[in-house]
N, C-alpha and C positions, 0 to 999 in steps of 0.2 A: 420725061424720058429718063431712065436710070443711067447713071454714069457707070463706066467700068471701074471696078474696084482696083485699088493700088496693090501691088505685090512687092514683097521683098523675098527673093528666092522663090520658094514655093508657098510662102505664107500669104494669106489674103488679109489685107489690112482694110478694115471697114471705115476708117476715118483718117484724116490728115491733120497736120498742124494748122492748115488753113481752115479746116472745119471747126477746130476749137476757137480759132480767132474769129470766125464768122458768128459763132454761137455766143461767145463770152467777151470778145474784144481783146485787142492786143495788150492793153494795160493789165488786164486780168492775167494774161499769160506770164507777164513779168513777175506777178506776185507768187506764182507757183513754180516757175521754171527759170528764174535767174539765180542759179545756185551759188554763184560767186559774188552776188550783189555788185556786178560790174556793168550793169545795163546791157548785158548780152544774154539772149535766151540760150538755154542748154537744149538745143534742138535734138541732140542725141538722146537725152533723157525723155523728152516729149515723144519722140518716135518709138523709143523702147517701151514706154508706157502704153502707147497706142497698139503696139505689137502684142504686148502682154494682154491687153484688154481684148484684142481680136482673138487671141488664143483661148482665152477664157470663154468668149462667146462661142467659138467653134466647139468647145467641149460640150456645150449645151445643144447647139444646132446639129451636131453630128448624130444625135440620137434620132432625128427625124428627117434630115436632109442630106443629100449627097454633097460632100465638100470637094473642092472649094465652091462656095457660092459666088458666081461670077458677077452678079449685079450688086451694086451698093445701093440699097434702099435707104431712104431717109431714116427709117426707124432703126436700121442697123448702125448707121452713122451716129445717130443721136445716142444710142445705148453705148457705143464704143467711146464716144467723147465723154459721156457722164462717168463711165467706169475709169477711164484714163485720168480725167480731171481729179476725181476723188483720190486716186492713188498718188498723183503728183502733189496734191494738196497735203496729203498725209506725210509724204516724204519731206515736204518743205515746212511742215509744222503749222500749216494754216488751214487745216480741214475745218469745215463748218458743218452745222447741222443740216443746212440746205444741201450741201454737196453730198453728205451721207445719205440723205433722203433720195436724191437723184440716183445715187449708186444703188441703193436698196430697190428703187423702182425699176431700174434696168435689170437687176438680178431677178426680181419678181416676174418681170415680163419674159425673161429667158426661161424661167421655170414653167410659166404658162405655155410657152411654145413647146417645151419638152414634154409637157403633160398632154399636149394636143388640144388645149383649151383655146388656142389662137394659132393662126397660120401665117407664114410669110407669103406675100403675094408674088410668088415666083412659080415658074413652070419647072416641075421636076422631070428628069428623064423618064421616058416611058418605062413602066414596070410591067413585068409579065402579067398577062391576064390571069386572074385567079377565078377558078370555077367553084361554085358552091358544092360541098360534098366531095367525095372521092371519085376517081375514075378507075373502073375495073375493066381489065381486058384479059383475055386468055387465049391460049393456043390449044389445039387438040392435043391430048396426051399422046406421047410417042410410045410409051410403054404401058400396056394395060395387062390385066390378068389373061385376057384372051390371046393377045399376040405373043405373050411370054410362055404360054403352055408348052410344055415339052422341053424346056431349057433346064 
């Protein structure tokens, strides 16, 4: 069952600090988000990075889906975490090739979603039914040569 995504204001955040911790571990978080080297996580920087990653994801997803996407799917959470972790790693000066590859993979997946090569497993709001071809209707002419004779 999908969890309801987290929001800040009207923004949809596809992952949380806890999601990063579950995927990479708390020790890892300290390597990328202990900005002062005082054994305290800069949670504001982590949340900002997750928010920025979610905004980037929305810029791709909005081309095919109605936003906000209310369900947090594991694939959305994973992509958000990988993007945010790469940005945090870069900011901390500890970016690695593996983190760059995960970031690139997340962006490639978003591009495939945008191109329609893969879909999110969500139900979209009903769209108006489209009929093939055009629909032509007409009303009888009010003014014809015959009923305008003599004017």
